[in-house]
C-alpha positions as CSV (number, residue, x, y, z in Angstrom):
1,X,0.0,0.0,0.0
2,X,1.3,3.4,-0.9
3,X,0.6,6.3,1.5
4,X,1.2,9.7,0.0
5,X,1.3,11.6,3.3
6,X,2.9,9.5,6.1
7,X,1.3,11.6,8.8
8,X,-2.1,10.2,7.8
9,X,-1.1,6.8,9.0
10,X,-0.5,8.1,12.5
11,X,-3.9,9.8,12.5
12,X,-5.5,6.5,11.4
13,X,-3.8,4.7,14.3
14,X,-5.0,7.3,16.8
15,X,-8.6,7.1,15.5
16,X,-8.6,3.3,15.5
17,X,-7.2,3.2,19.1
18,X,-9.8,5.8,20.3
19,X,-12.6,3.7,18.8
20,X,-11.4,0.8,21.0
21,X,-11.5,2.9,24.1
22,X,-7.8,3.8,24.3
23,X,-7.2,7.0,26.2
24,X,-4.6,9.2,24.4
25,X,-2.8,12.0,26.3
26,X,-1.1,14.3,23.8
27,X,1.8,16.5,24.8
28,X,2.2,14.6,28.1
29,X,5.7,13.6,28.9
30,X,6.4,10.6,31.1
31,X,8.7,11.9,33.8
32,X,9.2,8.7,35.6
33,X,8.6,4.9,35.6
34,X,7.8,3.3,38.9
35,X,9.5,0.0,39.5
36,X,9.1,-2.2,42.6
37,X,11.1,-5.4,43.2
38,X,12.2,-5.4,39.6
39,X,8.7,-5.0,38.2
40,X,6.9,-2.1,36.5
41,X,4.0,-0.7,38.6
42,X,3.2,2.6,36.8
43,X,4.3,5.8,35.2
44,X,4.5,9.3,36.4
45,X,3.2,12.2,34.3
46,X,2.8,15.9,35.1
47,X,0.1,16.2,37.7
48,X,-0.3,12.5,38.6
49,X,0.5,8.8,38.1
50,X,-0.9,6.0,36.1
51,X,-0.8,2.5,37.6
52,X,0.1,-0.2,35.1
53,X,2.0,-3.5,35.1
54,X,3.1,-3.0,31.5
55,X,5.0,-0.1,29.8
56,X,5.9,-0.2,26.1
57,X,8.8,2.1,25.2
58,X,8.1,3.2,21.6
59,X,9.7,6.5,21.9
60,X,11.9,6.3,18.8
61,X,15.0,8.5,19.2
62,X,14.1,9.0,22.8
63,X,13.7,5.3,23.6
64,X,17.0,5.1,25.4
65,X,16.1,8.0,27.7
66,X,12.7,6.3,28.5
67,X,14.6,3.1,29.2
68,X,16.8,4.9,31.7
69,X,13.7,6.0,33.6
70,X,13.0,2.3,34.3
71,X,16.6,1.5,35.0
72,X,16.7,-0.5,31.7
73,X,19.1,-0.7,28.8
74,X,17.6,0.1,25.4
75,X,20.7,0.1,23.1
76,X,19.8,2.3,20.1
77,X,21.6,5.2,18.5
78,X,19.6,8.0,16.8
79,X,21.3,8.9,13.5
80,X,20.5,11.9,11.3
81,X,18.9,11.1,8.0
82,X,18.2,13.7,5.4
83,X,16.0,13.9,2.3
84,X,14.6,16.5,-0.1
85,X,11.5,16.7,-2.3
86,X,11.8,18.5,-5.7
87,X,9.3,20.8,-7.2
88,X,6.6,19.1,-9.3
89,X,7.9,17.4,-12.4
90,X,5.6,16.7,-15.4
91,X,4.9,13.0,-15.8
92,X,5.6,11.9,-12.2
93,X,2.9,9.6,-10.9
94,X,2.3,8.7,-7.3
95,X,2.2,5.0,-8.3
96,X,5.8,5.0,-9.5
97,X,8.0,2.6,-7.4
98,X,10.7,3.4,-4.9
99,X,14.1,3.0,-6.7
100,X,17.3,2.2,-4.8
101,X,20.6,3.0,-6.4
102,X,22.6,0.6,-4.3
103,X,26.2,1.7,-5.2
104,X,25.4,5.3,-4.2
105,X,23.4,4.3,-1.1
106,X,20.6,6.5,-2.5
107,X,16.8,6.0,-2.9
108,X,14.3,8.0,-5.0
109,X,10.5,7.9,-5.0
110,X,7.6,10.0,-6.1
111,X,6.4,12.6,-3.6
112,X,3.9,15.5,-3.9
113,X,4.2,15.5,-7.7
114,X,8.0,15.6,-7.6
115,X,10.8,13.3,-6.6
116,X,12.0,12.5,-3.1
117,X,15.7,11.8,-2.8
118,X,17.3,10.5,0.4
119,X,20.5,8.6,1.1
120,X,23.0,7.3,3.6
121,X,25.9,9.6,4.1
122,X,29.3,8.1,4.5
123,X,30.1,10.2,7.6
124,X,26.7,10.1,9.5
125,X,25.8,12.3,12.4
126,X,24.7,10.5,15.6
127,X,22.5,12.6,17.8
128,X,21.6,11.9,21.4
129,X,18.4,13.9,22.4
130,X,19.5,13.6,26.0
131,X,22.4,15.8,25.3
132,X,20.3,18.4,23.5
133,X,17.9,19.4,26.3
134,X,14.3,18.7,27.0
135,X,13.0,21.1,24.3
136,X,14.8,19.2,21.6
137,X,12.6,18.1,18.7
138,X,12.9,16.8,15.1
139,X,12.9,20.5,14.0
140,X,16.2,20.9,15.7
141,X,18.0,18.2,13.8
142,X,20.7,20.2,11.9
143,X,20.4,20.3,8.1
144,X,23.3,20.0,5.7
145,X,22.2,20.3,2.1
146,X,25.8,19.7,0.8
147,X,25.4,16.1,1.8
148,X,22.3,15.7,-0.5
149,X,24.0,17.6,-3.2
150,X,26.9,15.1,-3.1
151,X,24.4,12.2,-3.2
152,X,22.5,13.8,-6.1
153,X,25.7,14.0,-8.0
154,X,26.2,10.3,-7.7
155,X,22.8,9.5,-9.3
156,X,21.8,12.3,-11.6
157,X,23.0,10.2,-14.5
158,X,20.4,7.6,-13.4
159,X,17.7,10.2,-12.7
160,X,18.3,13.1,-15.1
161,X,15.2,15.0,-13.9
162,X,17.0,15.8,-10.7
163,X,19.5,18.1,-12.6
164,X,17.0,20.9,-13.3
165,X,14.4,20.4,-10.6
166,X,14.1,22.9,-7.8
167,X,13.7,21.8,-4.2
168,X,10.4,22.4,-2.4
169,X,11.3,20.8,0.9
170,X,14.5,19.7,2.7
171,X,14.1,17.9,6.0
172,X,15.8,15.6,8.3
173,X,14.8,13.1,11.0
174,X,16.4,10.5,13.2
175,X,16.8,6.8,12.4
176,X,17.1,4.6,15.5
177,X,20.0,2.3,14.7
178,X,21.0,-0.9,16.5
179,X,24.4,-2.5,16.8
180,X,23.5,-5.5,14.6
181,X,21.0,-3.9,12.1
182,X,18.0,-5.8,13.5
183,X,14.9,-4.3,15.1
184,X,14.6,-4.1,18.9
185,X,11.2,-5.5,19.9
186,X,10.3,-7.5,23.0
187,X,10.7,-7.6,26.8
188,X,13.7,-5.7,28.2
189,X,15.9,-7.8,30.5
190,X,16.0,-6.8,34.2
191,X,12.6,-5.0,34.5
192,X,9.5,-7.2,34.3
193,X,6.7,-5.5,32.4
194,X,8.9,-3.2,30.5
195,X,8.8,-3.7,26.8
196,X,10.3,-1.9,23.8
197,X,9.6,-1.5,20.1
198,X,12.3,0.6,18.5
199,X,15.6,0.4,16.7
200,X,13.9,-0.1,13.3
201,X,16.9,1.3,11.5
202,X,14.8,3.5,9.3
203,X,12.1,1.0,8.5
204,X,9.7,1.6,11.4
205,X,7.0,3.3,9.3
206,X,6.8,0.3,6.9
207,X,6.8,-2.4,9.6
208,X,4.8,-0.6,12.3
209,X,1.5,-2.4,11.6
210,X,3.0,-5.9,11.7
211,X,5.4,-5.2,14.6
212,X,2.8,-3.5,16.7
213,X,0.3,-6.4,16.3
214,X,2.8,-9.1,17.0
215,X,4.2,-7.4,20.0
216,X,0.7,-6.8,21.4
217,X,0.0,-10.5,21.0
218,X,3.2,-11.3,22.9
219,X,2.3,-9.0,25.7
220,X,-1.4,-9.9,26.0
221,X,-1.3,-13.6,25.3
222,X,2.2,-14.5,26.3
223,X,3.0,-15.8,22.8
224,X,3.2,-14.0,19.5
225,X,1.6,-15.5,16.3
226,X,4.9,-14.8,14.6
227,X,8.1,-15.7,16.4
228,X,10.1,-12.5,16.7
229,X,12.3,-13.5,19.6
230,X,15.3,-12.9,17.4
231,X,14.5,-9.2,17.7
232,X,14.3,-9.2,21.5
233,X,16.7,-7.0,23.5
234,X,17.7,-10.2,25.3
235,X,19.9,-11.0,22.4
236,X,22.4,-8.4,23.7
237,X,23.9,-10.4,26.5
238,X,26.3,-7.7,27.5
239,X,26.2,-3.9,28.0
240,X,27.8,-1.8,25.3
241,X,30.1,1.1,26.1
242,X,28.6,4.2,24.6
243,X,31.5,4.6,22.1
244,X,31.2,1.0,21.1
245,X,27.5,1.2,20.5
246,X,27.8,4.4,18.4
247,X,30.6,2.8,16.3
248,X,28.5,-0.3,15.6
249,X,25.4,1.8,14.8
250,X,27.4,4.0,12.4
251,X,28.7,0.9,10.6
252,X,25.1,-0.3,10.2
253,X,24.0,3.0,8.8
254,X,26.9,3.4,6.3
255,X,26.3,-0.2,5.2
256,X,22.5,0.0,4.9
257,X,22.5,-1.3,1.4
258,X,25.3,-3.8,1.8
259,X,24.2,-7.4,0.9
260,X,23.0,-9.5,3.9
261,X,26.0,-11.8,3.8
262,X,28.3,-8.9,4.8
263,X,29.9,-9.3,8.2
264,X,28.7,-7.1,11.0
265,X,31.1,-5.4,13.4
266,X,29.2,-6.9,16.3
267,X,30.2,-10.4,17.3
């Protein structure tokens, strides 16, 4: 399924959840996670507390910070990822496929009547929101258009329309990268009732319906319909030093389009 405006999927999730009786508290930060005898008992929010035996950390680039509130390790590294969308180009159809130019680590796809170009820079920028203050948001991720100009130069022979097209939007976000390139989904060791679903390495939007459903089955029924234990945080049997985790995540980002048989830097 092709979704022209990604934000519409989030709206659909919210509406579907509300119809099922889910209470959604917007603009409400979790300031603490209560843990007693190694087990989650609730969360603290401004003005009160919510008692619960289960907390799911789906905070994306902030997942590691949320994990710390529970005394849990969520080993992900937020990494800047940039893209731009050109002005409208005659003949571009929304149904055109995503195209990956593997050698250049670049992808292009139709967007808003133009072409979206994004790619994986060779010297990526890790960003820890915890070091940027409480007010940090995606709007504060620094932009560097020279990176995209360099990537465009690698593929304009393949996509000549990029040469003359103006840019209508340039934006960046944060991919949550893991040390081994696999998602992070499942119970977090050391704190019963604390689960995470993050570290999707740039694919969270595409996989969110399936991952969300399977993780919910695991939490509610004790067994997922699809075995995703290979994605569980329990696979990391040791704690990473920060610099080691960042180095491994950078490797995964810069080798995003490397064939699966490539060897990871994580043993």
